[in-house]
C-alpha positions as YAML, in Angstrom:
chain: A
units: angstrom
residues:
- id: 1
  name: MET
  ca: [40.08, 223.96, 122.81]
- id: 2
  name: ASN
  ca: [43.48, 225.57, 122.59]
- id: 3
  name: ALA
  ca: [45.32, 227.67, 120.03]
- id: 4
  name: ALA
  ca: [46.77, 224.58, 118.33]
- id: 5
  name: TYR
  ca: [43.29, 223.44, 117.26]
- id: 6
  name: VAL
  ca: [42.61, 226.84, 115.75]
- id: 7
  name: GLU
  ca: [45.54, 226.35, 113.39]
- id: 8
  name: HIS
  ca: [43.84, 223.40, 111.70]
- id: 9
  name: PRO
  ca: [42.61, 224.44, 108.23]
- id: 10
  name: GLN
  ca: [39.12, 223.05, 108.87]
- id: 11
  name: PHE
  ca: [38.60, 225.08, 112.04]
- id: 12
  name: GLU
  ca: [37.60, 228.41, 110.49]
- id: 13
  name: ARG
  ca: [35.43, 226.65, 107.89]
- id: 14
  name: SER
  ca: [33.65, 224.78, 110.66]
- id: 15
  name: VAL
  ca: [33.05, 227.97, 112.64]
- id: 16
  name: ALA
  ca: [31.70, 229.68, 109.51]
- id: 17
  name: THR
  ca: [29.41, 226.72, 108.76]
- id: 18
  name: LEU
  ca: [28.02, 226.78, 112.29]
- id: 19
  name: ARG
  ca: [27.45, 230.53, 112.22]
- id: 20
  name: ASN
  ca: [25.77, 230.31, 108.81]
- id: 21
  name: ALA
  ca: [23.44, 227.69, 110.29]
- id: 22
  name: GLY
  ca: [22.42, 230.13, 113.03]
- id: 23
  name: VAL
  ca: [24.54, 228.65, 115.82]
- id: 24
  name: SER
  ca: [25.96, 231.13, 118.32]
- id: 25
  name: VAL
  ca: [29.71, 230.58, 118.26]
- id: 26
  name: LEU
  ca: [31.35, 232.60, 121.02]
- id: 27
  name: TYR
  ca: [34.84, 232.40, 119.57]
- id: 28
  name: GLY
  ca: [37.05, 235.25, 118.42]
- id: 29
  name: PRO
  ca: [37.63, 238.87, 119.37]
- id: 30
  name: GLY
  ca: [35.15, 239.85, 122.04]
- id: 31
  name: GLY
  ca: [34.48, 236.18, 122.71]
- id: 32
  name: PHE
  ca: [36.51, 233.18, 123.77]
- id: 33
  name: GLU
  ca: [40.14, 233.34, 122.70]
- id: 34
  name: PRO
  ca: [42.00, 230.07, 123.27]
- id: 35
  name: ASN
  ca: [45.24, 229.73, 125.21]
- id: 36
  name: GLU
  ca: [48.44, 228.15, 123.98]
- id: 37
  name: PRO
  ca: [48.64, 224.37, 124.52]
- id: 38
  name: GLY
  ca: [49.41, 223.55, 128.14]
- id: 39
  name: LYS
  ca: [48.66, 227.11, 129.27]
- id: 40
  name: GLY
  ca: [45.00, 226.63, 130.19]
- id: 41
  name: ARG
  ca: [43.52, 229.01, 132.71]
- id: 42
  name: PRO
  ca: [40.06, 227.68, 133.52]
- id: 43
  name: GLU
  ca: [39.53, 230.43, 136.07]
- id: 44
  name: SER
  ca: [39.77, 233.05, 133.33]
- id: 45
  name: TYR
  ca: [37.11, 231.48, 131.07]
- id: 46
  name: PRO
  ca: [34.59, 234.21, 130.20]
- id: 47
  name: TRP
  ca: [31.52, 232.46, 131.65]
- id: 48
  name: HIS
  ca: [29.44, 235.59, 131.23]
- id: 49
  name: LEU
  ca: [29.52, 235.14, 127.44]
- id: 50
  name: PRO
  ca: [27.65, 231.81, 127.20]
- id: 51
  name: LEU
  ca: [25.34, 232.78, 130.06]
- id: 52
  name: ASP
  ca: [24.47, 236.09, 128.41]
- id: 53
  name: GLU
  ca: [23.94, 234.33, 125.08]
- id: 54
  name: ALA
  ca: [21.64, 231.76, 126.68]
- id: 55
  name: VAL
  ca: [19.53, 234.57, 128.12]
- id: 56
  name: ARG
  ca: [19.45, 236.32, 124.72]
- id: 57
  name: VAL
  ca: [18.31, 233.15, 122.94]
- id: 58
  name: ILE
  ca: [15.63, 232.40, 125.54]
- id: 59
  name: GLU
  ca: [14.30, 235.95, 125.46]
- id: 60
  name: ALA
  ca: [14.20, 235.93, 121.64]
- id: 61
  name: ALA
  ca: [12.22, 232.69, 121.50]
- id: 62
  name: PRO
  ca: [8.60, 233.00, 120.40]
...
């Protein structure tokens, strides 16, 4: 995902729908913030965020 996709009017509605359904969406301030098109930096992806969230979900499971 890059910043161009975020500009689509459906994007924020989709994120809100997912969050309202209980899905952990790691997008936004403090989470994943997309780069401009063609400016990807895979080495800077915040891998700790999804890994930490996976641990949180597993530990919260009954």
